[in-house]
C-alpha positions as CSV (number, residue, x, y, z in Angstrom):
1,M,-29.5,17.7,-21.3
2,A,-28.2,17.8,-24.9
3,A,-25.6,20.6,-25.1
4,T,-25.8,23.1,-28.0
5,L,-22.1,23.9,-27.9
6,K,-19.3,21.4,-27.3
7,I,-15.9,22.4,-26.1
8,T,-14.0,22.4,-29.3
9,R,-11.2,24.9,-28.7
10,L,-10.5,26.4,-25.3
11,A,-9.3,29.9,-25.1
12,R,-5.8,29.4,-23.6
13,C,-5.3,32.9,-22.3
14,L,-7.3,36.0,-22.0
15,R,-5.4,39.3,-21.9
16,L,-7.0,42.2,-20.0
17,S,-5.7,45.7,-20.4
18,A,-4.8,47.6,-17.2
19,N,-7.7,49.0,-15.3
20,S,-6.9,52.7,-15.4
21,V,-10.2,53.9,-13.9
22,G,-10.8,51.5,-11.0
23,R,-9.6,48.5,-9.0
24,D,-9.1,44.9,-9.8
25,F,-10.1,42.2,-7.2
26,V,-8.9,38.6,-7.5
27,V,-11.1,36.1,-5.8
28,G,-10.7,32.5,-5.0
29,D,-13.2,29.6,-5.4
30,L,-16.7,31.0,-4.8
31,H,-18.3,27.5,-4.9
32,G,-21.9,28.7,-5.1
33,H,-21.7,31.4,-2.3
34,R,-22.9,34.4,-4.3
35,A,-24.6,36.2,-1.3
36,L,-21.3,36.0,0.7
37,F,-19.4,37.3,-2.4
38,E,-21.8,40.2,-2.8
39,R,-21.5,41.1,0.8
40,A,-17.7,41.2,0.4
41,L,-18.1,43.5,-2.6
42,E,-20.2,45.8,-0.6
43,Q,-17.6,46.0,2.1
44,V,-15.0,47.3,-0.3
45,A,-17.5,49.7,-2.0
46,F,-17.2,47.8,-5.3
47,D,-18.2,49.9,-8.3
48,P,-19.2,47.8,-11.3
49,A,-18.8,50.8,-13.6
50,R,-15.1,51.1,-12.7
51,D,-13.9,48.0,-10.9
52,R,-13.4,44.4,-12.1
53,V,-13.4,41.0,-10.5
54,I,-11.0,38.3,-11.7
55,S,-11.9,34.8,-10.5
56,V,-9.8,31.7,-10.3
57,G,-12.8,29.6,-11.2
58,D,-14.7,27.0,-9.3
59,L,-17.8,29.2,-9.2
60,V,-20.2,26.2,-8.7
61,D,-20.8,23.4,-6.3
62,R,-21.0,23.2,-2.5
63,G,-22.8,26.4,-1.8
64,P,-26.5,27.3,-1.8
65,D,-26.6,29.2,-5.2
66,S,-24.4,27.6,-7.8
67,L,-26.6,28.7,-10.7
68,G,-26.7,32.3,-9.5
69,T,-22.9,32.3,-8.9
70,L,-22.3,30.9,-12.3
71,A,-24.4,33.7,-13.7
72,L,-21.7,36.1,-12.7
73,I,-19.9,35.2,-15.9
74,E,-22.5,37.2,-17.8
75,E,-21.5,40.4,-15.9
76,P,-19.1,42.7,-17.9
77,W,-17.0,43.4,-14.8
78,F,-16.5,39.7,-13.9
79,H,-13.8,37.6,-15.6
80,A,-13.1,34.0,-14.7
81,V,-10.9,31.2,-15.7
82,L,-12.1,27.6,-16.1
83,G,-11.9,25.6,-12.9
84,N,-12.2,21.9,-12.3
85,H,-15.8,22.3,-11.0
86,E,-16.8,24.0,-14.2
87,L,-15.2,21.1,-16.1
88,M,-17.2,18.6,-14.0
89,L,-20.3,20.6,-14.9
90,L,-19.5,20.6,-18.6
91,N,-18.6,16.9,-18.5
92,D,-22.0,16.2,-16.8
93,L,-23.8,18.1,-19.4
94,G,-22.1,16.4,-22.3
95,Y,-19.9,19.2,-23.5
96,Y,-16.9,16.9,-23.4
97,D,-16.1,13.5,-22.3
98,S,-13.6,12.9,-19.5
99,R,-12.9,9.7,-17.6
100,V,-11.1,11.8,-15.0
101,H,-14.0,14.1,-14.4
102,A,-16.5,11.2,-14.7
103,R,-14.8,9.3,-11.8
104,R,-14.4,12.4,-9.6
105,A,-17.5,14.2,-10.6
106,W,-19.5,15.7,-7.7
107,P,-17.9,14.1,-4.7
108,H,-20.2,13.7,-1.8
109,G,-23.3,14.2,-3.9
110,S,-22.8,17.9,-4.3
111,G,-23.7,18.2,-7.9
112,H,-27.5,17.8,-7.2
113,W,-28.0,21.4,-8.1
114,I,-27.3,20.7,-11.8
115,H,-30.3,18.3,-12.1
116,E,-32.6,20.7,-10.3
117,A,-31.4,23.6,-12.6
118,A,-31.9,21.4,-15.7
119,L,-35.5,20.8,-14.6
120,R,-36.4,24.4,-13.5
121,H,-34.0,26.6,-15.5
122,R,-33.1,24.7,-18.6
123,K,-32.5,27.6,-20.9
124,L,-30.5,29.6,-18.3
125,L,-28.3,26.5,-17.5
126,R,-27.7,25.9,-21.2
127,R,-26.8,29.6,-21.8
128,L,-24.4,29.6,-18.8
129,A,-22.9,26.3,-19.7
130,D,-22.2,27.6,-23.3
131,R,-20.4,30.6,-21.7
132,A,-18.5,28.4,-19.2
133,A,-17.3,26.3,-22.1
134,A,-15.7,29.4,-23.5
135,L,-13.8,30.4,-20.3
136,P,-10.1,30.7,-20.7
137,L,-7.5,28.6,-18.8
138,S,-5.6,31.7,-17.7
139,I,-6.0,35.5,-17.6
140,H,-3.1,37.9,-18.0
141,V,-3.7,41.4,-16.6
142,D,-1.5,44.2,-17.9
143,G,-0.6,47.1,-15.7
144,E,2.2,48.6,-13.7
145,V,2.5,45.2,-12.0
146,P,1.2,42.7,-14.5
147,F,-0.1,39.4,-13.2
148,N,-1.6,36.1,-14.3
149,V,-4.6,34.3,-12.9
150,M,-5.3,30.6,-13.3
151,H,-7.0,27.8,-11.4
152,G,-4.8,25.5,-9.3
153,D,-1.6,25.6,-7.4
154,L,1.9,25.6,-8.9
155,H,4.6,23.9,-6.8
156,P,8.0,25.5,-6.5
157,V,10.5,24.4,-9.2
158,G,12.7,21.6,-7.9
159,S,10.2,20.4,-5.2
160,R,9.4,16.8,-5.3
161,L,5.8,17.7,-6.2
162,T,6.9,19.6,-9.4
163,G,7.2,16.4,-11.4
164,R,3.9,15.1,-10.2
165,F,2.3,18.4,-11.0
166,R,3.8,18.5,-14.5
167,G,2.6,15.0,-15.2
168,R,-0.9,15.8,-14.0
169,L,-1.0,19.0,-16.0
170,R,0.1,17.2,-19.2
171,R,-2.7,14.6,-18.6
172,T,-5.3,17.3,-17.9
173,V,-4.3,19.3,-21.0
174,A,-4.2,16.1,-23.1
175,A,-7.8,15.3,-22.0
176,L,-9.0,18.6,-23.3
177,P,-10.1,19.0,-26.9
178,D,-7.4,20.7,-29.1
179,H,-4.7,19.7,-26.6
180,R,-2.2,19.6,-29.4
181,S,-2.1,23.4,-29.6
182,P,1.6,24.4,-29.1
183,G,0.6,27.0,-26.5
184,A,-1.6,24.7,-24.4
185,A,0.9,23.9,-21.6
186,R,2.5,27.3,-21.7
187,C,-0.9,28.9,-21.2
188,A,-1.9,26.5,-18.5
189,T,1.2,27.5,-16.6
190,G,0.7,31.2,-17.2
191,T,3.8,31.6,-19.4
192,E,1.9,32.5,-22.6
């Protein structure tokens, strides 16, 4: 599938104002489980006119409805950061070229949904991929207790894993287009 929009400049950080009329829910990797997610929203009486969902990414892969779960990014109440599974999708569709994601893409054959979606829902997949290519690396939410949301895990400063994480983060950011942006690493670590 030839992509209409390549990743040329990633939004490093998205800043959301405080939600003064409703609640904010932060969700982990949904991995194609939209029906489970919708049931969870029902259980908390989610109101899309007032409430928001902020996702750590990895909307696709593994579950029964990756395309439907990815479509959440078109909802005005749903905000997501770019996860590694969205990057694998974008790599697969030619939005950018990554040796890292090419080697690790779709372990255990779980990316089969992309090829089915490309055959049956080409326009929708292209539109959603264009939107996924514009997802930020982190989201900062203002409020009484401000917080940042990003995909991944930060190890405590000083742990033996910190050095490994920083090296991996530098390599990941360097593999992305426009990686020379001065704020790239600061944003990826939630400090911008």
